[in-house]
ZAMARGU-4260 file (C-alpha; in steps of 0.2 Angstrom, whole numbers, plus 5000, padded with zeros to 4 digits):
<rodrens>
0) 5000/5000/5000 | 5006/5018/4996 | 5000/5035/4996 | 4998/5045/4980 | 5001/5064/4978
5) 4987/5072/4968 | 4999/5085/4962 | 5012/5072/4954 | 5014/5068/4936 | 4999/5059/4929
10) 5004/5041/4926 | 5000/5033/4909 | 4990/5017/4907 | 5002/5003/4904 | 4997/4986/4899
15) 5005/4971/4892 | 5003/4972/4873 | 4992/4960/4865 | 5000/4946/4856 | 4991/4949/4840
20) 4998/4967/4839 | 5016/4966/4833 | 5028/4980/4833 | 5028/4989/4816 | 5039/4979/4803
25) 5043/4965/4815 | 5044/4948/4807 | 5043/4933/4819 | 5045/4915/4815 | 5027/4907/4815
30) 5022/4889/4814 | 5036/4877/4811 | 5027/4865/4800 | 5026/4847/4802 | 5042/4838/4801
35) 5049/4822/4807 | 5063/4831/4814 | 5053/4841/4826 | 5053/4833/4844 | 5038/4840/4854
40) 5039/4841/4872 | 5034/4853/4887 | 5051/4860/4887 | 5051/4863/4868 | 5035/4862/4859
45) 5043/4865/4842 | 5034/4881/4839 | 5038/4899/4842 | 5021/4907/4840 | 5005/4899/4843
50) 4993/4890/4855 | 5000/4875/4865 | 4988/4864/4875 | 4996/4855/4890 | 4984/4841/4896
55) 4988/4835/4913 | 5003/4840/4924 | 5013/4834/4939 | 5020/4845/4952 | 5037/4841/4945
60) 5032/4848/4928 | 5026/4864/4934 | 5043/4874/4933 | 5045/4868/4915 | 5027/4875/4911
65) 5031/4892/4918 | 5047/4892/4908 | 5037/4888/4893 | 5025/4903/4897 | 5040/4915/4897
70) 5042/4913/4878 | 5035/4928/4869 | 5022/4923/4856 | 5015/4907/4865 | 4998/4905/4873
75) 4998/4890/4884 | 4982/4881/4889 | 4983/4870/4904 | 4970/4857/4909 | 4971/4847/4925
80) 4959/4837/4936 | 4969/4842/4951 | 4960/4857/4959 | 4972/4861/4972 | 4987/4861/4960
85) 4977/4872/4949 | 4974/4885/4963 | 4992/4885/4967 | 4997/4888/4949 | 4985/4902/4947
90) 4992/4911/4961 | 5009/4909/4955 | 5004/4914/4937 | 4995/4929/4944 | 5011/4935/4953
95) 5021/4932/4937 | 5009/4942/4927 | 5005/4927/4916 | 4988/4922/4921 | 4975/4926/4908
100) 4988/4933/4897 | 4999/4919/4892 | 4993/4905/4903 | 4976/4899/4905 | 4972/4886/4918
105) 4956/4875/4917 | 4950/4861/4928 | 4940/4846/4923 | 4940/4828/4917 | 4955/4823/4907
110) 4944/4813/4896 | 4938/4829/4887 | 4949/4843/4881 | 4941/4860/4884 | 4948/4868/4869
115) 4938/4870/4853 | 4940/4861/4837 | 4956/4864/4827 | 4963/4878/4840 | 4979/4871/4846
120) 4995/4871/4836 | 5003/4859/4848 | 4996/4848/4862 | 5007/4839/4875 | 4998/4826/4885
125) 5007/4822/4901 | 5014/4804/4901 | 5008/4803/4919 | 4990/4801/4913 | 4995/4788/4900
130) 4980/4784/4888 | 4967/4792/4899 | 4962/4804/4886 | 4956/4797/4869 | 4967/4801/4855
135) 4952/4806/4845 | 4949/4820/4857 | 4967/4826/4856 | 4966/4826/4837 | 4949/4836/4838
140) 4957/4850/4847 | 4973/4850/4836 | 4973/4860/4820 | 4977/4852/4804 | 4996/4851/4802
145) 4998/4852/4821 | 5008/4840/4831 | 5002/4831/4847 | 5013/4821/4859 | 5002/4807/4867
150) 5009/4794/4879 | 5027/4798/4872 | 5021/4796/4854 | 5019/4810/4841 | 5004/4812/4830
155) 5002/4824/4816 | 4985/4830/4811 | 4982/4828/4792 | 4972/4841/4782 | 4954/4834/4780
160) 4948/4830/4763 | 4936/4841/4755 | 4944/4857/4760 | 4948/4871/4747 | 4960/4886/4747
165) 4955/4904/4742 | 4971/4906/4733 | 4967/4921/4722 | 4958/4937/4728 | 4942/4931/4719
170) 4945/4913/4724 | 4953/4907/4707 | 4959/4914/4690 | 4941/4913/4684 | 4936/4927/4696
175) 4921/4917/4702 | 4920/4919/4721 | 4913/4902/4724 | 4923/4890/4735 | 4924/4871/4731
180) 4926/4868/4750 | 4914/4853/4754 | 4915/4855/4773 | 4908/4872/4775 | 4889/4869/4775
185) 4875/4868/4788 | 4875/4878/4804 | 4891/4888/4810 | 4900/4891/4826 | 4913/4903/4831
190) 4931/4897/4828 | 4940/4913/4833 | 4939/4932/4834 | 4956/4940/4832 | 4967/4954/4827
195) 4967/4966/4818 | 4951/4974/4823 | 4951/4987/4810 | 4958/4989/4792 | 4963/5003/4782
200) 4957/5003/4764 | 4959/4994/4752 | 4960/4977/4759 | 4965/4961/4749 | 4965/4943/4756
205) 4970/4926/4750 | 4971/4910/4760 | 4981/4894/4758 | 4991/4881/4768 | 4982/4886/4784
210) 4987/4904/4783 | 4978/4920/4779 | 4987/4933/4770 | 4980/4951/4772 | 4987/4965/4762
215) 4981/4982/4769 | 4981/4998/4759 | 4985/5017/4760 | 4969/5025/4767 | 4964/5026/4785
220) 4947/5034/4789 | 4948/5032/4808 | 4963/5033/4819 | 4962/5015/4824 | 4966/5010/4806
225) 4983/5019/4806 | 4993/5005/4813 | 4989/4994/4798 | 4992/5006/4784 | 5003/4998/4771
230) 5005/4981/4780 | 5005/4963/4775 | 5000/4951/4788 | 5001/4932/4789 | 4988/4925/4801
235) 4985/4907/4807 | 4969/4902/4799 | 4964/4891/4813 | 4966/4901/4829 | 4968/4919/4822
240) 4986/4922/4829 | 4996/4934/4818 | 5011/4925/4813 | 5021/4939/4805 | 5019/4956/4797
245) 5029/4967/4786 | 5028/4984/4778 | 5022/4985/4760 | 5029/4998/4749 | 5019/5014/4750
250) 5012/5021/4734 | 5005/5005/4726 | 4986/5003/4725 | 4985/4985/4730 | 4966/4981/4726
255) 4969/4971/4711 | 4972/4953/4706 | 4991/4952/4710 | 4991/4940/4725 | 4992/4921/4725
260) 4994/4910/4740 | 5001/4893/4739 | 5004/4880/4753 | 5021/4887/4757 | 5022/4905/4750
265) 5013/4921/4745 | 5016/4928/4728 | 5013/4946/4727 | 5015/4958/4712 | 5018/4976/4715
270) 5026/4991/4706 | 5043/4983/4705 | 5041/4964/4703 | 5032/4948/4709 | 5038/4946/4727
275) 5039/4928/4734 | 5037/4928/4753 | 5040/4913/4763 | 5024/4907/4771 | 5033/4902/4787
280) 5044/4917/4791 | 5038/4931/4780 | 5055/4933/4773 | 5057/4938/4755 | 5062/4922/4747
285) 5064/4927/4729 | 5056/4939/4716 | 5051/4938/4698 | 5054/4953/4686 | 5048/4954/4668
290) 5061/4958/4655 | 5059/4977/4652 | 5062/4973/4633 | 5045/4966/4632 | 5035/4977/4643
295) 5031/4996/4645 | 5036/4994/4663 | 5039/4983/4679 | 5021/4986/4687 | 5011/4970/4689
300) 4993/4973/4685 | 4985/4955/4686 | 4992/4938/4689 | 4985/4920/4691 | 4993/4903/4694
305) 4989/4886/4688 | 4999/4870/4685 | 5016/4877/4689 | 5014/4892/4678 | 5012/4910/4683
310) 5002/4921/4671 | 5003/4940/4672 | 4998/4956/4664 | 5012/4969/4667 | 5016/4987/4661
315) 5019/5005/4664 | 5020/5015/4680 | 5003/5022/4686 | 4996/5037/4695 | 5005/5039/4712
320) 4994/5038/4728 | 4998/5045/4745 | 4996/5037/4761 | 4982/5045/4771 | 4983/5044/4790
325) 4967/5048/4801 | 4965/5057/4817 | 4946/5054/4819 | 4941/5043/4833 | 4928/5029/4834
330) 4926/5012/4827 | 4922/5015/4809 | 4917/5027/4795 | 4908/5027/4778 | 4924/5030/4768
335) 4919/5037/4752 | 4926/5049/4740 | 4934/5050/4723 | 4952/5046/4729 | 4967/5049/4719
340) 4967/5038/4704 | 4950/5030/4706 | 4942/5040/4692 | 4951/5029/4679 | 4952/5043/4667
345) 4967/5038/4657 | 4972/5020/4653 | 4991/5026/4651 | 4991/5029/4670 | 4976/5022/4678
350) 4977/5007/4690 | 4979/4990/4682 | 4980/4994/4663 | 4994/4986/4653 | 4998/4979/4636
355) 5009/4964/4639 | 5003/4946/4645 | 5016/4933/4650 | 5017/4915/4656 | 5032/4911/4667
360) 5038/4894/4673 | 5037/4895/4692 | 5052/4883/4695 | 5064/4891/4682 | 5056/4909/4681
365) 5059/4907/4662 | 5046/4915/4650 | 5035/4902/4642 | 5026/4914/4630 | 5022/4933/4629
370) 5007/4942/4621 | 5007/4960/4617 | 4993/4972/4611 | 4994/4989/4605 | 4979/4994/4615
375) 4978/4994/4634 | 4970/4980/4643 | 4960/4983/4659 | 4966/4971/4673 | 4949/4972/4681
380) 4942/4963/4666 | 4955/4949/4664 | 4951/4931/4669 | 4956/4913/4664 | 4946/4897/4662
385) 4953/4880/4659 | 4961/4884/4642 | 4960/4903/4639 | 4964/4920/4646 | 4951/4933/4642
390) 4955/4951/4642 | 4945/4967/4638 | 4950/4984/4631 | 4937/4996/4635 | 4927/5002/4620
395) 4938/4992/4608 | 4938/4973/4609 | 4936/4957/4619 | 4949/4944/4616 | 4954/4926/4621
400) 4972/4920/4622 | 4977/4902/4623 | 4984/4899/4640 | 4996/4886/4634 | 5004/4895/4619
405) 5000/4913/4621 | 4992/4914/4604 | 4977/4925/4600 | 4962/4913/4598 | 4949/4927/4594
410) 4947/4946/4595 | 4929/4952/4595 | 4925/4971/4592 | 4907/4968/4587 | 4897/4984/4589
415) 4883/4975/4598 | 4895/4968/4611 | 4904/4984/4614 | 4888/4994/4615 | 4881/4982/4628
420) 4897/4982/4639 | 4897/5001/4637 | 4907/5013/4647 | 4910/5013/4666 | 4899/5020/4679
425) 4906/5030/4693 | 4909/5017/4706 | 4917/5025/4720 | 4901/5027/4730 | 4894/5018/4745
430) 4879/5012/4735 | 4887/5007/4719 | 4904/5001/4726 | 4922/5001/4722 | 4930/5007/4706
435) 4944/4995/4708 | 4932/4980/4708 | 4935/4966/4695 | 4920/4966/4683 | 4922/4950/4673
440) 4920/4932/4677 | 4921/4916/4666 | 4918/4898/4665 | 4921/4886/4651 | 4906/4892/4641
445) 4903/4910/4645 | 4910/4927/4650 | 4900/4938/4662 | 4902/4957/4664 | 4894/4964/4680
450) 4899/4974/4694 | 4899/4992/4702 | 4905/5000/4686 | 4893/4992/4674 | 4877/4999/4667
455) 4870/4982/4662 | 4875/4964/4664 | 4882/4957/4648 | 4886/4939/4644 | 4897/4933/4630
460) 4902/4917/4622 | 4919/4910/4628 | 4920/4901/4612 | 4920/4916/4601 | 4916/4932/4611
465) 4899/4934/4603 | 4886/4943/4613 | 4874/4930/4621 | 4862/4940/4631 | 4861/4955/4643
470) 4851/4960/4659 | 4846/4978/4662 | 4854/4979/4679 | 4873/4979/4679 | 4878/4982/4697
475) 4876/4964/4702 | 4888/4953/4712 | 4889/4937/4703 | 4892/4919/4710 | 4893/4906/4697
480) 4886/4889/4703 | 4881/4873/4694 | 4862/4877/4696 | 4863/4895/4689 | 4870/4912/4691
485) 4867/4919/4708 | 4866/4938/4706 | 4865/4948/4722 | 4859/4966/4722 | 4860/4980/4719
490) 4854/4992/4734 | 4837/4998/4732 | 4832/4984/4720 | 4817/4973/4724 | 4828/4957/4724
495) 4842/4947/4719 | 4840/4934/4705 | 4845/4917/4700 | 4848/4917/4681 | 4849/4904/4668
500) 4866/4902/4660 | 4860/4901/4642 | 4846/4913/4641 | 4847/4925/4657 | 4829/4920/4662
505) 4825/4923/4680 | 4824/4906/4688 | 4821/4912/4706 | 4822/4928/4717 | 4829/4931/4734
510) 4832/4947/4745 | 4842/4961/4738 | 4859/4965/4744 | 4865/4981/4753 | 4877/4992/4744
515) 4895/4989/4740 | 4902/4972/4746 | 4904/4957/4734 | 4894/4941/4736 | 4903/4924/4738
520) 4898/4906/4739 | 4901/4890/4748 | 4894/4872/4746 | 4876/4876/4751 | 4875/4895/4752
525) 4878/4912/4744 | 4883/4926/4756 | 4881/4945/4753 | 4879/4961/4763 | 4862/4964/4771
530) 4856/4981/4778 | 4866/4977/4793 | 4873/4959/4796 | 4875/4946/4782 | 4862/4937/4772
535) 4865/4919/4769 | 4854/4911/4755 | 4853/4892/4757 | 4854/4888/4738 | 4845/4871/4739
540) 4829/4879/4746 | 4832/4897/4741 | 4829/4902/4759 | 4837/4918/4766 | 4844/4918/4783
545) 4853/4931/4793 | 4870/4932/4802 | 4867/4946/4814 | 4884/4952/4822 | 4894/4956/4806
550) 4892/4960/4788 | 4904/4954/4774 | 4919/4965/4775 | 4920/4979/4763 | 4931/4972/4749
555) 4933/4954/4753 | 4916/4948/4756 | 4914/4931/4766 | 4929/4920/4762 | 4929/4901/4763
560) 4944/4890/4764 | 4951/4876/4774 | 4934/4871/4781 | 4931/4888/4788 | 4923/4905/4784
565) 4931/4922/4787 | 4924/4939/4790 | 4933/4956/4793 | 4942/4966/4798 | 4932/4982/4794
570) 4935/5000/4789 | 4917/5005/4791 | 4905/5010/4805 | 4890/4999/4800 | 4877/4990/4811
575) 4890/4978/4819 | 4892/4969/4835 | 4909/4961/4832 | 4924/4969/4825 | 4940/4960/4820
580) 4946/4945/4810 | 4933/4932/4813 | 4931/4914/4808 | 4917/4902/4809 | 4917/4883/4807
585) 4903/4871/4802 | 4894/4864/4817 | 4894/4847/4810 | 4913/4845/4813 | 4910/4844/4831
590) 4895/4832/4834 | 4897/4832/4853 | 4897/4851/4854 | 4880/4853/4862 | 4882/4840/4876
595) 4894/4835/4889 | 4895/4822/4903 | 4904/4834/4915 | 4893/4842/4928 | 4887/4859/4926
600) 4887/4863/4945 | 4902/4861/4956 | 4900/4863/4975 | 4911/4867/4989 | 4907/4865/5007
605) 4889/4871/5008 | 4887/4864/5026 | 4897/4877/5035 | 4889/4893/5040 | 4893/4908/5029
610) 4898/4922/5041 | 4889/4939/5040 | 4899/4954/5034 | 4885/4966/5040 | 4880/4973/5024
615) 4871/4991/5025 | 4855/4995/5015 | 4864/5008/5005 | 4880/4998/5001 | 4886/4999/4983
620) 4884/4981/4981 | 4884/4979/4962 | 4890/4986/4946 | 4884/5005/4944 | 4876/5003/4961
625) 4861/4992/4958 | 4853/4980/4946 | 4846/4994/4935 | 4864/5000/4932 | 4858/5018/4934
630) 4872/5024/4946 | 4859/5031/4959 | 4864/5031/4977 | 4856/5038/4993 | 4874/5040/5000
635) 4880/5058/5002 | 4894/5065/4991 | 4907/5073/5002 | 4909/5092/5001 | 4928/5089/4998
640) 4939/5074/4998 | 4957/5069/5000 | 4966/5053/4995 | 4966/5041/5010 | 4976/5027/5003
645) 4980/5018/4986 | 4984/5000/4982 | 4993/4994/4966 | 4982/4979/4960 | 4990/4975/4943
650) 4997/4985/4930 | 4996/4972/4916 | 4977/4967/4917 | 4962/4977/4916 | 4952/4977/4933
655) 4933/4978/4935 | 4924/4992/4944 | 4923/4991/4963 | 4908/4986/4974 | 4907/4989/4993
660) 4898/4980/5006 | 4900/4979/5025 | 4915/4990/5025 | 4924/4979/5012 | 4929/4982/4994
665) 4928/4969/4981 | 4936/4969/4963 | 4939/4956/4950 | 4950/4957/4934 | 4954/4950/4917
670) 4966/4937/4924 | 4951/4929/4933 | 4956/4935/4950 | 4943/4940/4963 | 4950/4951/4977
675) 4943/4958/4993 | 4950/4972/5003 | 4947/4978/5021 | 4942/4996/5025 | 4960/5002/5027
680) 4966/4994/5010 | 4974/4979/5016 | 4970/4963/5007 | 4957/4952/5015 | 4958/4937/5002
685) 4961/4933/4984 | 4953/4919/4974 | 4952/4914/4956 | 4940/4909/4942 | 4946/4900/4926
690) 4944/4915/4915 | 4943/4934/4913 | 4930/4943/4923 | 4924/4959/4914 | 4911/4966/4926
695) 4911/4970/4945 | 4906/4956/4957 | 4889/4957/4966 | 4887/4956/4984 | 4872/4948/4992
700) 4867/4935/5005 | 4885/4938/5013 | 4891/4930/4997 | 4901/4937/4982 | 4895/4932/4965
705) 4904/4934/4948 | 4902/4929/4930 | 4918/4922/4922 | 4923/4920/4904 | 4927/4902/4908
710) 4908/4900/4906 | 4904/4899/4924 | 4895/4909/4938 | 4904/4908/4955 | 4899/4910/4972
715) 4911/4913/4987 | 4909/4918/5005 | 4911/4937/5006 | 4921/4937/5022 | 4935/4925/5018
720) 4933/4920/4999 | 4929/4902/5003 | 4922/4893/4987 | 4904/4888/4988 | 4899/4883/4971
725) 4900/4887/4953 | 4888/4883/4938 | 4893/4881/4920 | 4879/4891/4910 | 4883/4885/4893
730) 4881/4867/4886 | 4899/4862/4886 | 4917/4867/4889 | 4924/4874/4873 | 4938/4887/4874
735) 4941/4898/4859 | 4954/4912/4855 | 4947/4929/4856 | 4960/4943/4853 | 4974/4932/4859
740) 4966/4926/4875 | 4956/4910/4878 | 4938/4911/4884 | 4923/4899/4883 | 4913/4899/4868
745) 4899/4904/4880 | 4907/4916/4892 | 4897/4924/4906 | 4903/4940/4900 | 4890/4952/4906
750) 4891/4950/4924 | 4877/4943/4935 | 4861/4950/4943 | 4856/4944/4960 | 4838/4947/4965
755) 4834/4940/4982 | 4838/4922/4983 | 4841/4920/4964 | 4856/4923/4953 | 4853/4927/4935
760) 4867/4925/4922 | 4868/4924/4903 | 4882/4916/4892 | 4886/4917/4874 | 4895/4928/4861
765) 4883/4927/4846 | 4866/4921/4842 | 4872/4907/4831 | 4883/4900/4845 | 4868/4899/4856
770) 4863/4911/4870 | 4860/4903/4887 | 4851/4912/4901 | 4849/4904/4918 | 4842/4907/4936
775) 4851/4899/4950 | 4848/4897/4968 | 4859/4910/4977 | 4863/4898/4991 | 4865/4881/4983
780) 4869/4885/4965 | 4855/4873/4959 | 4847/4877/4942 | 4829/4885/4945 | 4825/4890/4927
785) 4834/4892/4910 | 4831/4898/4892 | 4843/4890/4879 | 4833/4894/4864 | 4834/4913/4862
790) 4849/4912/4851 | 4836/4908/4837 | 4820/4917/4839 | 4815/4917/4821 | 4818/4900/4815
795) 4816/4903/4796 | 4829/4917/4795 | 4839/4910/4810 | 4841/4926/4819 | 4841/4929/4838
800) 4848/4936/4853 | 4867/4939/4855 | 4874/4941/4872 | 4881/4959/4869 | 4878/4969/4885
805) 4879/4970/4904 | 4865/4961/4913 | 4852/4972/4921 | 4835/4971/4930 | 4824/4985/4923
810) 4805/4987/4925 | 4804/4969/4932 | 4813/4961/4917 | 4830/4954/4915 | 4839/4963/4901
815) 4855/4965/4891 | 4860/4972/4874 | 4856/4959/4861 | 4866/4963/4845 | 4860/4968/4828
820) 4842/4963/4826 | 4835/4965/4843 | 4841/4980/4852 | 4838/4974/4870 | 4835/4956/4875
825) 4821/4954/4888 | 4816/4940/4899 | 4803/4936/4912 | 4813/4933/4928 | 4801/4920/4934
830) 4801/4909/4919 | 4815/4916/4909 | 4803/4916/4894 | 4811/4928/4881 | 4799/4943/4879
835) 4806/4949/4862 | 4794/4947/4847 | 4803/4937/4834 | 4807/4947/4818 | 4807/4939/4801
840) 4820/4950/4793 | 4837/4948/4786 | 4843/4965/4791 | 4851/4973/4807 | 4849/4990/4815
845) 4858/4991/4832 | 4876/4993/4835 | 4885/4985/4850 | 4904/4985/4853 | 4903/4975/4869
850) 4915/4982/4883 | 4923/4965/4887 | 4930/4963/4869 | 4932/4982/4865 | 4937/4991/4881
855) 4945/5005/4872 | 4928/5010/4865 | 4914/5003/4876 | 4921/5012/4892 | 4911/5028/4891
860) 4894/5028/4901 | 4878/5037/4898 | 4867/5045/4911 | 4848/5048/4911 | 4842/5053/4929
865) 4825/5060/4933 | 4826/5073/4946 | 4812/5076/4959 | 4807/5092/4950 | 4804/5084/4933
870) 4821/5090/4926 | 4833/5077/4921 | 4852/5075/4921 | 4858/5068/4904 | 4874/5063/4896
875) 4874/5053/4880 | 4890/5043/4874 | 4889/5032/4859 | 4895/5014/4861 | 4911/5017/4852
880) 4916/5034/4859 | 4915/5045/4844 | 4898/5054/4847 | 4894/5063/4863 | 4880/5075/4870
885) 4888/5085/4884 | 4882/5082/4902 | 4867/5094/4904 | 4852/5097/4915 | 4836/5097/4904
890) 4820/5106/4909 | 4805/5097/4915 | 4794/5092/4900 | 4776/5098/4898 | 4763/5087/4904
895) 4758/5073/4892 | 4774/5075/4882 | 4782/5059/4877 | 4800/5058/4882 | 4811/5056/4866
900) 4818/5039/4864 | 4836/5035/4863 | 4846/5020/4856 | 4853/5010/4870 | 4870/5012/4861
905) 4867/5030/4860 | 4872/5030/4841 | 4856/5041/4837 | 4842/5049/4846 | 4825/5042/4839
910) 4815/5057/4845 | 4813/5075/4840 | 4824/5090/4845 | 4828/5092/4863 | 4823/5107/4873
915) 4836/5120/4878 | 4846/5113/4893 | 4846/5123/4909 | 4865/5120/4910 | 4877/5111/4899
920) 4895/5106/4903 | 4906/5118/4894 | 4922/5108/4896 | 4917/5094/4884 | 4921/5081/4896
925) 4919/5062/4893 | 4914/5051/4908 | 4918/5033/4912 | 4907/5032/4929 | 4894/5041/4938
930) 4886/5041/4956 | 4871/5052/4956 | 4861/5061/4969 | 4848/5075/4969 | 4861/5088/4974
935) 4877/5081/4968 | 4884/5071/4953 | 4900/5062/4956 | 4909/5057/4940 | 4926/5051/4933
940) 4932/5055/4916 | 4943/5066/4905 | 4942/5081/4894 | 4938/5077/4876 | 4954/5072/4867
945) 4964/5073/4883 | 4963/5056/4890 | 4979/5060/4900 | 4970/5073/4910 | 4959/5061/4920
950) 4949/5066/4936 | 4937/5063/4949 | 4924/5077/4950 | 4909/5082/4961 | 4897/5093/4951
955) 4882/5103/4957 | 4867/5095/4950 | 4857/5111/4950 | 4869/5123/4941 | 4882/5112/4933
960) 4897/5120/4943 | 4911/5109/4950 | 4911/5108/4969 | 4928/5100/4968 | 4939/5091/4956
965) 4954/5079/4960 | 4966/5073/4947 | 4969/5054/4945 | 4984/5045/4939 | 4974/5037/4925
970) 4956/5035/4919 | 4944/5026/4929 | 4938/5009/4922 | 4920/5008/4916 | 4908/5011/4930
975) 4924/5012/4941 | 4918/5023/4956 | 4908/5018/4971 | 4901/5027/4986 | 4899/5018/5002
980) 4887/5023/5017 | 4901/5032/5026 | 4904/5044/5011 | 4920/5035/5006 | 4923/5035/4987
985) 4932/5020/4980 | 4939/5022/4962 | 4948/5009/4951 | 4959/5015/4937 | 4964/5007/4921
990) 4982/5006/4926 | 4977/4994/4940 | 4976/5006/4955 | 4963/5006/4968 | 4960/5023/4976
995) 4951/5027/4992 | 4945/5045/4995 | 4938/5051/5012 | 4929/5067/5016 | 4938/5082/5022
1000) 4931/5089/5038
</rodrens>
């Protein structure tokens, strides 16, 4: 314990950098691929970056485990059935600042691994447990190409049959974004949520060999995108860990077909050459340059790979572009404008126009053939089928080149064809799309012109280039499938269409797409952008479903490879619940996902009395004071304060807000620790859950209750921390990577509500994973009621409730934010019946950036307090911290006037113009916590755009003047202040400090 000087230099928030965020330009060795020479052990897992599962451990092996955890780049998951050993190791890991950061300790039967499918890069099964754990269970959790050590024997997991790569930006050289992956079908579940959370524009992605390669461009529209400007990332396609990253040359517009991924390398063409990056290390392995004698320049415009041959369109230098950094805050933005070069005004300098096609032997780099035309070919309209390369010169001709010989097969300049294809539309617009988008696709019979630049859809014969048919709408996103042409869009149209290949006849219709993003396809579905979220059309039945939390990312769409689906990251601020690099997997790959033989409820000693801590009626016993989370208190705010004491909790992990009861203080944190302090700041006790805790404990019945991201609710004696019981809310134990941390697929992330003798909790991340709401006996932990169906409220469209907010009890209902379709989830607390009306829609409206996963954005709080005179104290902070309405006192509304509605996320007001306030905070301050009374408003926060000027302030509620203000060394956490019945003010800061302020006489 130490005292703080309020006049000292303000400390900055310091946290351990997330493993997914590498220093700029740093290249680290990623997965060491499977090799007979690798010897996997606890001491040396044969990998420098990834997830290592350790199943079973002896006391003699503990030191080796901790040495392993010291290695940068590793996340270690330990599962043991020895509860006492787990408790000892958690305490040691907490002291070493490893718990919940690099080391995650789970208890449970060793017959079942609690990791999700395909998550671990290495698994080491302790020889002490022999063959207790089935090998099939080990291999389930191991990713393809990963290595497991079981009973002294090594096993390598093979890549399952039926998978497919997304090797080219549009899947393959034909530019048809339809995957051949046979595993991705049916229902989906979360595989991982990872970095980067946000992307600049443009973005280009290819996937092969278990690696995702993301190239990110030159335009940042929000400050959170700056770190990824001109970056190339390689990401583990199974668990989302960033394996390496490197800088890209600025000035090259990368949104073109010049990326190809193979099992062991990335081929990337730019303004100098085709660079070959080693897939394992990111090291530049080689580069291919085209002989300047045959080309107008060294710039790569288009490329494709097939059967050991690299095909390319190369040519002259292009218009130069400038990197654009941003200072705008918030999560996203609608990033539109006619940026430099995107007008495509001159083929001699426009992006992607060239006159020389070449074919190169990949092994020798020798030229096989070359083809040159006097006119410029548009790389956005180059594609290849089994035998031919097709290219288009706008307004002049369509041509076919034999891909084996480079000979011209035909050149068609028929007037009817050229008139039909016509000139390009302005496509740099949020409705029409991106000017850089490819607008030609092919199969062995036809060529298809469609996209944001096109005035109509045009289909020509692949045999001779003759016009076959047209469709009056050109801005269609096409997916070519065996049963027809699936044409999504455009915005404001009545529907999308399934078209006949030969005639263009409309065979079926389906819901229209929203705006710019391209459509893609998997074995049983077509995906495209909804008005919020993702539309998934099941092609066998032409049934539209809705994936609520995320829309297809701006330029990639939904990518399908290796048995998984991929979304993000995003550059926009659309109606999203999840931001980042997100993967889903087919549910059918884990048939035991929904059931488990392990008990949901675990009990300690429930026979011994739980001692009283003498809770006062006005104690601050839960997050933001009470179950309504309205910050209201009957405790007086002191007229002045001084700092009484401070405690350093932890500077590497984010703590929760505090609660107070019986003179004690209770705090949890994201390592999984729950800590109790006496009135003088001395430690009373510390205990641990298995996963991060995001919201403050709740004190009731002389017990402390917390919800943990390990999927459980915990109850412990408030006086001494004795474990009483825990209850797993979700259906199973499945841990997933979420931003380089491991949590349950069904985390209890929103805290708990205790009402009398009942504890309420909700578990889940997204509606498609399942949302589980329970009512538990507060004393015994026995299940009283449950709802396990609200993840799917509307069966036909498959939308439902996502667990995206802190639990509350308001107007007699259990509530939390529900994600995109349903703003607030509502349940009857007696029966847990979901009270939301099912909505048969494939669109979203509501935004949620849930504080547990986005603490930088979700930390600001809003206030809406009704004063006794009818006036109200109001402060609106948008969910992502970019829009604010200053703290103000609003006059009483005339009788009968309906109060204007507000979105729970405070993105927009739904009602009319607000009345002129009686006073408004002129300092433009942003607040992270409140405690409100009729006379005084206590708050923590900082001035706008000055987060280093943090404070604790008491504001006169009548006139808005500051009664007193005290600087703090860092910002308070969300809801991070509490006032006890004695007038003491407890504040928890983001830098891990606990402060106690006492009244000054």
